[in-house]
C-alpha positions in Angstrom: -40.5 -45.1 7.9 -40.9 -41.5 7.0 -42.1 -38.8 9.8 -45.5 -38.8 8.9 -46.2 -42.7 8.5 -44.4 -42.8 12.3 -46.6 -40.3 13.5 -49.6 -41.8 12.3 -48.7 -45.1 13.5 -47.9 -43.7 16.9 -51.7 -41.9 16.9 -53.1 -45.5 15.9 -51.0 -47.3 18.8 -52.4 -44.4 21.7 -55.9 -44.8 20.8 -55.7 -48.7 21.1 -54.1 -48.0 24.4 -56.3 -45.7 25.9 -53.8 -42.7 25.9 -53.8 -40.3 28.5 -55.6 -37.0 27.6 -53.1 -34.2 27.1 -49.9 -36.6 26.9 -47.0 -35.8 24.4 -45.6 -37.8 21.6 -42.1 -37.1 20.2 -40.9 -38.2 16.9 -37.7 -36.4 17.0 -34.6 -38.4 17.0 -32.8 -36.0 18.9 -35.2 -35.5 21.9 -33.5 -34.4 25.2 -34.5 -35.9 28.0 -44.0 -21.1 46.8 -47.0 -19.5 44.7 -46.7 -16.4 46.1 -43.3 -15.7 44.5 -44.6 -16.4 40.8 -47.0 -13.4 41.5 -45.9 -9.9 40.6 -46.7 -7.2 43.1 -49.9 -5.4 42.9 -50.3 -2.1 40.5 -52.3 0.7 40.8 -55.9 0.1 39.8 -57.0 0.6 36.5 -59.3 0.0 33.7 -61.4 -3.0 34.0 -61.7 -5.1 30.6 -63.7 -8.6 30.6 -62.5 -10.7 33.3 -59.0 -8.8 33.9 -57.3 -5.3 34.7 -55.1 -3.3 32.2 -53.0 -1.3 34.2 -49.7 0.5 33.3 -46.3 1.1 34.5 -43.2 2.3 34.1 -40.2 0.4 32.6 -37.6 0.6 30.4 -37.8 0.0 26.9 -37.2 -3.5 25.6 -36.8 -1.8 21.8 -35.3 -3.3 18.8 -32.5 -0.9 17.7 -33.2 1.9 19.9 -31.8 3.2 23.1 -32.0 0.9 26.1 -32.5 3.3 28.4 -35.7 5.2 27.2 -38.6 5.3 29.6 -41.7 4.1 28.4 -45.3 2.9 29.5 -45.8 -1.1 29.6 -49.3 -2.4 29.9 -50.0 -4.8 32.8 -52.9 -6.8 32.8 -54.7 -8.7 36.0 -55.4 -12.2 35.0 -58.5 -13.4 36.9 -56.7 -17.1 38.6 -59.9 -18.4 39.6 -61.9 -17.7 36.5 -59.2 -19.8 34.9 -58.9 -22.5 37.1 -63.0 -22.7 36.6 -62.0 -22.8 32.8 -59.6 -25.7 33.6 -56.2 -23.9 32.8 -53.3 -24.8 35.3 -52.8 -21.9 37.8 -50.3 -21.3 40.4 -52.5 -22.6 43.5 -54.1 -25.6 41.7 -50.6 -27.2 41.2 -51.6 -31.0 41.9 -54.4 -31.2 39.6 -54.5 -34.0 36.9 -53.9 -31.4 34.1 -51.2 -29.7 35.7 -49.4 -33.2 36.2 -50.2 -33.6 32.2 -48.5 -30.6 31.3 -45.6 -31.2 33.4 -45.0 -33.9 31.2 -45.3 -32.2 28.0 -43.3 -29.1 28.6 -40.2 -31.2 29.8 -38.9 -32.5 26.6 -39.6 -29.5 24.8 -37.6 -27.4 27.7 -34.8 -29.9 27.2 -34.5 -29.3 23.5 -34.9 -25.7 24.0 -32.0 -25.1 26.6 -29.6 -28.4 26.3 -26.7 -27.3 24.4 -26.5 -30.7 23.2 -29.6 -31.3 21.7 -28.7 -29.7 18.4 -32.2 -27.7 18.0 -31.8 -24.1 16.5 -33.8 -21.8 18.3 -35.3 -24.7 20.2 -37.1 -21.6 22.7 -39.4 -20.8 19.8 -42.3 -23.1 20.2 -45.5 -23.1 18.0 -48.9 -24.6 19.0 -51.0 -25.5 16.3 -53.5 -28.3 14.9 -55.0 -29.4 11.8 -58.5 -27.8 12.1 -60.3 -25.7 14.4 -62.0 -26.5 18.0 -59.0 -29.1 18.7 -58.2 -27.1 21.8 -54.9 -25.7 20.4 -55.2 -22.1 22.4 -56.3 -24.3 25.5 -52.8 -26.5 25.5 -50.7 -22.8 24.5 -52.3 -21.1 27.8 -51.7 -24.5 29.9 -48.3 -24.8 28.7 -47.3 -21.1 29.2 -48.5 -21.6 32.4 -46.8 -24.6 33.5 -44.0 -22.5 32.1 -44.0 -19.7 34.1 -44.1 -21.9 37.3 -40.2 -23.3 36.5 -37.7 -21.7 39.0 -35.0 -20.9 35.9 -37.3 -20.2 32.9 -39.7 -17.6 32.0 -42.1 -17.6 29.0 -43.7 -15.1 26.5 -47.1 -16.2 25.0 -47.6 -14.8 21.5 -51.3 -14.7 19.9 -50.5 -15.4 16.5 -53.7 -17.1 15.6 -54.3 -13.4 13.7 -57.7 -13.9 12.1 -59.3 -15.6 15.1 -57.9 -14.8 18.4 -59.1 -16.1 21.8 -56.7 -15.3 24.0 -57.9 -11.8 25.0 -61.6 -13.1 25.9 -59.9 -16.0 27.9 -57.5 -13.8 29.6 -59.9 -10.8 29.8 -58.3 -8.0 27.8 -59.5 -6.2 24.7 -58.8 -7.7 21.0 -58.3 -4.1 19.8 -55.2 -3.9 21.8 -51.9 -3.5 19.7 -50.0 -6.6 18.7 -48.4 -8.5 16.4 -49.5 -7.3 13.4 -49.3 -3.6 14.4 -45.8 -3.9 15.1 -45.0 -5.7 11.7 -46.8 -2.9 10.2 -45.3 0.2 11.9 -41.5 0.0 12.3 -41.7 3.2 14.6 -43.5 0.5 17.6 -41.3 -2.0 19.4 -41.6 -5.3 21.0 -42.5 -3.3 24.5 -44.9 -1.2 22.8 -46.8 -4.4 22.4 -45.8 -6.3 25.3 -48.2 -7.0 28.0 -47.2 -7.8 31.3 -49.5 -10.0 33.8 -49.6 -10.7 37.7 -48.0 -13.8 37.2 -44.3 -13.1 37.2 -42.7 -15.1 34.7 -45.5 -14.9 31.9 -46.0 -12.1 29.4 -48.1 -11.9 26.4 -48.2 -10.3 22.6 -51.6 -9.5 21.6 -52.5 -10.6 18.0 -53.2 -6.8 17.3 -55.7 -5.4 14.5 -56.4 -7.9 11.7 -55.0 -7.1 8.3 -56.0 -8.5 4.7 -52.0 -8.9 4.1 -51.3 -10.9 7.2 -49.6 -13.9 5.6 -47.1 -11.5 3.6 -46.7 -9.6 7.4 -45.7 -13.1 9.1 -43.4 -13.9 6.1 -41.8 -10.6 6.2 -38.3 -9.6 7.0 -39.6 -7.8 10.0 -41.1 -10.9 11.4 -37.6 -12.5 10.8 -36.0 -9.9 12.7 -38.5 -10.0 15.5 -38.1 -13.6 16.1 -34.2 -13.3 16.1 -34.7 -10.8 19.1 -37.1 -12.9 20.8 -35.3 -16.3 20.5 -31.8 -14.6 21.4 -32.4 -11.4 24.0 -33.0 -13.5 26.8 -31.2 -16.7 27.7 -34.0 -18.3 30.0 -37.0 -17.0 27.8 -39.4 -19.4 25.9 -41.7 -18.3 23.2 -45.0 -19.9 22.6 -46.7 -19.0 19.4 -50.3 -19.8 19.4 -50.9 -19.8 16.0 -53.9 -20.7 13.7 -55.0 -24.4 12.1 -52.3 -25.7 9.5 -55.2 -26.8 7.2 -57.5 -23.7 7.3 -55.3 -20.8 6.8 -51.8 -19.8 5.3 -50.1 -18.0 8.2 -49.7 -21.2 10.3 -47.7 -22.5 7.4 -45.5 -19.4 7.3 -44.9 -19.4 11.0 -43.8 -23.1 11.1 -41.2 -22.4 8.7 -39.5 -20.1 11.2 -39.8 -22.2 14.3 -37.7 -24.5 16.4 -40.2 -26.7 17.7 -43.9 -27.2 16.9 -46.8 -29.0 18.9 -49.2 -30.1 17.1 -52.7 -30.7 19.0 -54.9 -33.6 17.8 -58.3 -34.0 18.9 -59.2 -37.7 20.2 -61.8 -39.6 18.3 -62.8 -36.6 15.6 -59.4 -35.7 14.0 -58.8 -38.6 11.4 -55.1 -39.9 10.4 -55.5 -38.7 7.1 -56.3 -35.2 8.3 -53.0 -35.6 11.1 -51.1 -36.8 7.9 -51.9 -33.7 5.6 -50.9 -31.4 8.6 -47.6 -33.1 9.1 -46.9 -32.5 5.2 -47.4 -28.8 6.1 -44.3 -28.6 8.7 -41.9 -31.3 7.1 -39.4 -28.6 7.6 -39.0 -28.4 11.2 -37.3 -31.1 12.7 -38.8 -31.1 16.0 -42.6 -31.9 15.8 -44.4 -33.0 18.9 -48.4 -34.5 19.3 -50.7 -33.4 22.0 -53.4 -36.2 21.9 -56.1 -34.0 23.3 -59.7 -34.9 25.0 -59.3 -38.4 25.3 -60.9 -40.6 27.7 -58.6 -41.9 30.5 -58.7 -45.2 32.2 -61.6 -45.3 34.7 -62.6 -41.9 33.7 -66.4 -41.6 31.9 -65.4 -37.9 30.9 -63.1 -35.7 29.1 -60.8 -33.6 30.5 -59.2 -30.4 29.5 -60.6 -28.2 26.4 -64.2 -28.1 25.7 
């Protein structure tokens, strides 16, 4: 039975069994498997942007092929955690919620594949979160997965907004979508990772925005520069997970280009909306990746009359 047939069969079984929302389904034969200390110290008050606040602090440059001792300014955003909690996102002071427990289950096999030397997954710490179509909840799941991993004792996380056509993370976290980001770095060889990286008041969570839109975004993501950046992100820090919030697979070509360079892929499927045929078509786009996971989102839980998670 092929990867696609197994995944579709699993979806049918999950629907029949009332699968819990946010649950994860693995179809890779090699699968492995106090909050205050998680906050950064407060910075100097800065410019307000939406629900957050951008601050600048001095830090050593994290440049590719540039002097490591170069001093530069790194942006920092103050994330409004209570606002995130109201939106249903996992936060550091609300760790006993149902959604927090669900993402604990989701992240565990991903982390095992990323850091277990016996998993055999190349670049397993590069994880792309995507969906077949828009509106299925991929950005919600990307952010929740990043927040959950940021609570780990032994790992940190970099969340990259790779939905370059329709980035939603800036609005959710409260910073301007015009901030320099991934596409700017790919267009300008003088920009380094640290030029576009944004620290947060969550100690182990760092961001890279999508950057300014470009008509040749697909070609930029397929370039040798992108490959070099991915190598840098995958190998520079042994404890870092890099999560890419990508565009939907069936709506743009950018997602397929990114998928070919990832170690693991998480496909978000909206319950009672996304058809089996749509899922099959999406899985065909990412057959080259050995580790594909499914999150069945917005499913009704047993004993519940409502939906949970992304709306």
